[in-house]
KERO-866812 format. One record per residue (C-alpha): x, y, z. Coordinates in steps of 0.1 Angstrom, whole numbers, padded with zeros to 4 digits, always signed. Each point is the difference from the previous one (the first is absolute). Example, Ala and Ser with C-alpha at 12.3 -4.5 7.8 and 13.67 -1.06 7.14 Angstrom:
2
+0123-0045+0078
+0014+0034-0007
end
This chain:
529
+0857+1064+0983
-0003-0007+0038
-0002-0037-0006
+0029+0001-0024
+0021+0019+0026
-0009-0024+0027
+0010-0029-0021
+0034+0016-0008
+0007+0007+0036
-0010-0035+0010
+0026-0014-0025
+0028+0024+0012
+0014-0021+0029
+0005-0031-0021
+0014+0018-0030
+0022+0024+0021
+0013-0029+0021
+0008-0021-0030
+0018+0029-0016
+0021+0007+0031
+0009-0036+0005
+0010-0005-0036
+0019+0033-0003
+0019+0000+0033
+0009-0037-0001
+0014+0003-0036
+0019+0031+0011
+0014-0017+0031
+0013-0030-0020
+0012+0022-0028
+0021+0020+0024
+0014-0032+0015
+0010-0011-0035
+0012+0034-0012
+0023+0010+0029
+0024-0029-0001
-0001+0000-0038
+0008+0037+0000
+0029-0004+0024
+0014-0028-0021
-0005+0020-0032
+0017+0031+0014
+0031-0020+0009
+0002-0022-0031
+0014+0016-0031
-0006-0032-0020
-0036-0008+0008
-0014+0032+0015
-0011+0015-0033
-0016-0033-0011
-0021-0002+0032
-0013+0035-0004
-0007-0006-0037
-0020-0032+0007
-0021+0019+0025
-0005+0028-0025
-0011-0026-0026
-0027-0013+0023
-0012+0035+0004
-0005+0004-0038
-0026-0028+0000
-0035+0016+0000
-0015-0005+0035
-0032-0017-0013
+0021-0024-0020
+0022-0009+0029
-0030-0005+0023
-0017-0023-0026
+0033-0019-0007
+0003-0009+0037
-0032-0021-0002
+0013-0027-0023
+0035+0003+0015
-0014-0008+0034
-0020-0030-0014
-0033+0017-0006
-0003+0015+0035
-0020+0032+0003
-0005+0025+0027
+0026+0013+0024
+0029-0022-0013
+0005+0012-0035
-0007+0037+0009
+0025-0002+0029
+0028-0014-0021
-0005+0025-0028
-0001+0030+0024
+0030-0013+0018
+0019-0001-0033
-0012+0036-0008
+0012+0013+0034
+0036-0012-0005
+0014+0025-0025
-0003+0033+0018
+0013-0014+0033
+0028-0019-0017
+0011+0029-0022
-0001+0025+0029
+0020-0024+0022
+0027-0002-0026
+0000+0037-0006
+0000+0008+0038
+0029-0023+0008
+0021+0012-0030
-0005+0036+0009
+0013-0004+0036
+0030+0023+0004
+0031-0021-0005
+0017+0019+0028
-0025-0013+0024
+0006-0036-0009
+0037+0006+0000
-0002+0014+0035
-0020-0030+0011
+0026-0023-0015
+0027+0020+0018
-0015-0005+0034
+0000-0037-0006
-0036-0007-0009
-0007-0033-0019
-0019+0000-0033
-0032-0010+0018
+0004+0027+0026
+0006+0027-0026
-0031-0011-0019
-0024+0000+0030
+0015+0029+0020
+0011+0024-0027
-0011-0007-0036
-0037-0011+0006
-0007+0028+0025
+0014+0026-0025
-0019-0016-0029
-0033-0004+0019
-0016+0032-0012
+0005-0010-0037
-0011-0036+0007
-0032+0012+0018
-0007+0023-0030
+0000-0031-0021
-0024-0016+0024
-0023+0030-0004
+0000-0005-0037
-0007-0037+0003
-0029+0007+0024
-0018+0023-0024
+0006-0024-0029
-0012-0031+0019
-0031+0016+0015
-0010+0013-0035
+0007-0033-0018
-0018-0020+0026
-0033+0014-0014
+0007-0020-0031
+0000-0033+0019
-0038-0004-0001
+0000-0021-0033
+0022-0026+0015
-0023-0004+0030
+0018+0020+0027
-0023+0022+0021
+0010+0037-0001
-0013+0035-0006
+0002-0009-0036
-0033-0020+0005
-0017+0034+0002
+0016+0012-0032
-0005-0031-0022
-0036-0007+0011
-0009+0037-0002
+0013+0003-0036
-0019-0030-0011
-0033+0010+0016
+0005+0038-0006
-0001+0006+0037
+0022+0031+0002
-0004+0002+0038
+0017-0033+0002
+0028+0011-0023
+0005+0032+0020
+0002-0021+0032
+0027-0021-0014
+0020+0028-0013
-0003+0023+0030
+0008-0026+0027
+0029-0014-0020
+0014+0035-0004
-0005+0008+0037
+0016-0033+0010
+0030+0007-0022
+0004+0036+0014
-0003-0011+0036
+0025-0028-0004
+0024+0022-0020
-0001+0026+0028
+0007-0025+0027
+0030-0013-0020
+0010+0036-0005
+0002+0003+0038
+0022-0030+0001
+0022+0017-0026
+0001+0032+0021
+0009-0020+0031
+0029-0016-0018
+0012+0034-0012
-0003+0017+0034
+0010-0031+0020
-0033+0004+0018
-0009-0034+0015
-0032+0013+0015
-0013+0011-0033
+0008-0033-0015
-0018-0019+0027
-0031+0022-0005
+0000-0006-0037
+0004-0038+0005
-0028+0000+0025
-0022+0019-0025
+0007-0026-0026
-0009-0028+0024
-0032+0017+0011
-0012+0005-0036
+0009-0036-0009
-0017-0016+0030
-0030+0023-0002
-0004-0006-0037
+0000-0038+0001
-0017-0004+0034
-0036+0001-0014
+0009-0027-0026
+0016-0022+0026
-0030+0004+0024
-0023-0009-0029
+0020-0031-0009
+0003-0011+0036
-0038+0004+0005
-0007-0020-0031
+0024-0028+0011
-0017-0001+0034
-0034-0003-0016
+0012-0028-0022
+0017-0018+0029
-0032+0005+0021
-0021-0015-0027
+0024-0029-0005
+0000-0009+0037
-0038-0002-0001
-0001-0024-0029
-0013-0034+0008
+0026-0027-0003
-0004-0031-0020
-0002-0011-0037
-0011+0018-0031
-0036-0003+0010
+0004+0023+0030
+0016+0029-0021
-0021+0031-0004
-0017+0003-0033
+0004+0038-0004
+0030+0023-0002
-0002+0012+0036
+0034+0011+0012
+0018-0009-0033
+0023+0025-0015
-0005+0005-0037
+0022+0023-0022
-0017+0017-0029
+0020+0014-0029
-0008+0026-0026
+0016+0016-0030
+0004+0038-0006
-0033+0012-0013
-0035+0009+0012
-0018-0032-0009
+0025-0021+0019
-0003+0022+0031
-0038-0004-0001
+0001-0038-0005
+0026-0005+0027
-0023+0019+0024
-0030-0021-0011
+0020-0032+0007
+0013+0014+0033
-0035+0010+0012
-0013-0035-0009
+0028-0017+0019
-0004+0023+0031
-0037-0007+0001
+0009-0037+0003
+0024+0008+0029
+0033+0002-0018
+0028+0024+0009
+0009+0017-0033
+0033+0015-0011
+0000+0021-0031
+0030+0002-0023
-0009+0025-0028
+0017+0019-0027
+0020-0030-0012
+0014-0003-0035
-0016-0026-0022
+0028-0025+0000
+0009+0008+0036
-0035-0008+0013
+0000-0033-0019
+0034-0010+0015
-0013+0010+0034
-0029-0024-0005
+0022-0028-0013
+0023+0004+0030
-0028+0001+0025
+0007+0036+0010
-0036+0008-0007
-0029-0024+0000
-0025+0013-0025
-0004+0027-0027
-0018+0007-0032
+0017-0003-0034
-0011-0002-0036
+0002-0030-0024
+0017+0020-0028
+0027+0012+0024
+0008-0034+0012
-0001-0014-0035
+0024+0026-0016
+0022+0011+0029
+0003-0031+0022
-0005-0028-0025
+0017+0019-0029
-0027-0011-0024
-0008+0021-0031
-0025-0022-0018
-0037+0011+0000
-0022-0024+0019
-0038-0001+0006
-0010+0014+0035
-0011-0032+0017
+0029-0020-0015
+0024+0026+0013
-0014-0001+0035
+0002-0038+0002
+0035-0002-0014
+0012+0029+0022
-0015-0015+0031
+0017-0034-0007
+0033+0017-0007
-0001+0020+0033
-0009-0031+0020
+0027-0022-0016
+0029+0025-0002
-0006+0021+0031
-0026-0019+0021
-0022+0031-0002
-0037-0006+0002
-0023+0019-0024
-0031+0004+0020
-0021+0013-0028
-0012+0030-0020
-0016+0031+0015
-0022+0004-0030
+0014+0030-0018
+0028+0007-0025
+0023+0029+0003
+0018-0001-0033
+0024+0023-0017
-0015+0021-0027
+0011+0029-0022
-0021+0030+0008
-0004+0034-0017
-0021+0031+0003
-0032-0007-0019
+0002+0033-0020
+0037-0007-0008
-0008-0035-0012
-0028+0012-0022
+0021+0028-0013
+0027-0025-0012
-0024-0027-0010
+0014-0024+0026
-0022-0028+0012
+0024-0029+0005
+0036-0006+0010
+0009-0007-0036
-0011+0035-0010
+0028+0014+0022
+0026-0013-0026
-0012+0025-0026
+0008+0029+0024
+0029-0016+0019
+0027+0026-0007
-0022+0028+0014
-0015-0017+0031
+0013-0005+0035
-0012-0027+0023
+0002+0004+0038
+0002-0029+0024
+0013-0011+0034
+0037-0009-0001
-0007-0036+0007
-0022-0004-0031
+0027+0009-0025
+0023-0027+0014
-0026-0028-0001
-0006-0027-0026
-0035+0014-0006
+0013+0032-0015
+0026-0018-0021
-0027-0023-0014
-0025+0028-0007
+0027+0023-0015
+0012-0028-0024
-0035-0013-0008
-0012+0034-0011
+0033+0015-0013
+0001+0028+0025
+0038+0005+0002
-0003+0036-0013
-0023+0009+0029
+0016+0023+0025
-0001-0012+0036
+0000+0020+0033
+0002-0017+0033
-0019+0015+0030
-0016-0011+0032
-0035-0015-0006
-0015+0028+0022
+0008+0025-0027
-0007-0019-0032
-0037+0008-0002
+0005+0037+0006
+0028+0000-0026
-0022-0013-0028
-0029+0022+0011
+0022+0031-0002
+0015-0011-0033
+0036-0005+0014
-0001-0034-0016
-0023-0014-0027
-0005-0035+0013
+0004-0017+0034
+0002-0036+0012
-0032+0001+0021
-0014-0025+0025
-0034-0010-0013
-0016+0002+0035
+0012+0035+0007
-0029+0024+0006
+0019+0029-0017
-0006-0016-0034
-0037+0010+0001
+0005+0032+0020
+0026+0014-0024
-0020-0012-0031
+0027-0023-0012
-0005-0028-0025
+0018-0034+0001
+0014-0010-0034
-0011-0035-0011
+0026-0027+0000
-0011-0020-0030
+0031-0022-0001
-0005-0008+0037
+0036+0008+0007
-0007+0008+0037
-0006-0031+0021
-0030-0003+0023
+0004+0016+0034
-0024-0017+0024
+0004+0010+0036
+0010-0031+0021
+0006-0007+0036
+0033-0017+0007
+0011-0018+0032
+0036-0007+0010
+0011-0036+0008
-0003+0008+0038
-0031+0022-0005
-0019-0029-0016
+0005-0019+0032
-0014+0026+0024
-0031-0015+0015
-0031+0018-0012
+0017+0023-0025
-0014-0016-0031
-0035-0002+0015
+0002+0037+0010
+0010+0012-0035
-0021-0023-0022
-0032+0022+0003
+0019+0028-0018
+0004-0021-0032
-0020+0010-0031
-0017+0028+0019
+0017+0031-0015
-0010+0011-0035
+0020+0024-0022
-0026+0027+0006
+0001-0004+0038
+0038+0001+0001
+0000+0030-0022
-0024+0018+0023
+0021-0008+0030
+0031+0013-0017
-0018+0032-0009
-0008+0006+0037
+0037+0004+0006
+0014+0014-0032
-0027+0026-0006
-0022+0003+0030
+0027+0005+0026
-0009-0029+0022
+0026-0023+0017
+0006-0036-0011
-0015-0011+0033
-0032+0018-0008
-0001-0014-0036
+0007-0035+0015
-0029+0005+0024
-0022+0008-0030
+0012-0030-0019
-0004-0023+0030
-0036+0011+0005
-0008-0008-0037
+0016-0034+0003
-0020-0007+0032
-0032+0010-0017
+0007-0026-0027
+0008-0027+0026
-0032+0008+0019
end
């Protein structure tokens, strides 16, 4: 517990700083967009309603969907960019609508009096209408602040660092302290910012300039204090890289260092336990060889691939079946080695991605049931599910039911009558154990299969493709001196049993992914020795 708490506290400066930078910058730009739009909409009978309706339409798009859509719209970019654009769009409506409402509710006698003393339209706006509408406008800013701070926690899957990193990783690894950290600090941040904006609202109502200055100063202090640790860390890292570069011997290729000393390598990972562990194994290996490692975790399956293709990350672990079905769009069954060769050739030719090799284990999809439930219904294979289809419910992660693998298995075995229930992969195993669903789409290297006495149904028609774990390098990553040499010793060293045991350390024994990675790294080192 103490080690877990120390890890969470060590992560806080980076996550809080990222959350503050993302939220406040999106709010600031959103306000800059909303105010002039609101002023125009309040004065335009023809277009005013249309402007507000467009902003409202954006608000109806689910936040996760909008965040994900920003990645392809911005050319495959992940990280701060797509999250910033999505949050800026989300911040517009409350400020825009309150600006329109505030200006339209200004007492006509006040504007008429201003006109009577000879004020121009601009003077009336800045000296009469906006000051009177300010409390209503700032109330909209308060609403936008709470919305944006909350939605920013969902930016983790598109690669933006935020307090959501606590929540997403905690859910996947069943680390409830991490989930609590993310929820509590996000809530505290929203409350503090809301109260500071409330002081701005009160200063506008009471015409109290001093109160407004104090609230503004508080916002600046929180913003600077929140992002300062991240800025210091980034500056220190850049100085270290610059110092190393200045000490390099000059000359041709023969004088370049053989190792990774001073090189920055970005390691990606998807959103489940195994990926966190493998990312830490890779990071540890690279750090031992002198690299400066940046981790980008909790990325969606297609998002992490696009990040590699666009050189946003340098290396991550994927699975042959995922590339085959999701990236290549192939549905035909192929023998394991033939699939690996064809997939590697495709990635190199189409995306200039290097397939370094296989890690040695396969984490395939499989349909799992409670052993006693399967025996009670006489179900041993996937084809047996068809007999009981109308009465059975299968649970799986939302991504699975949208993938080609599910469509292929469903059609191959005639499982259209099978009920489906989407849920986070964290809860799938408990759901089948507790009889909330009858079947789940399990990962075959998950330690909970054995612990919960589940049985994997045989896939006699081989509808599921092979899922060998493979190490992929981006076009730029493959050119990093020493990277291939550093990672090659990991290839063919991790068995299904070993990976399942490492996953069990996190999912059932309460250890952190770093601890599980240390266990896995030690086992790999023993094989190498």
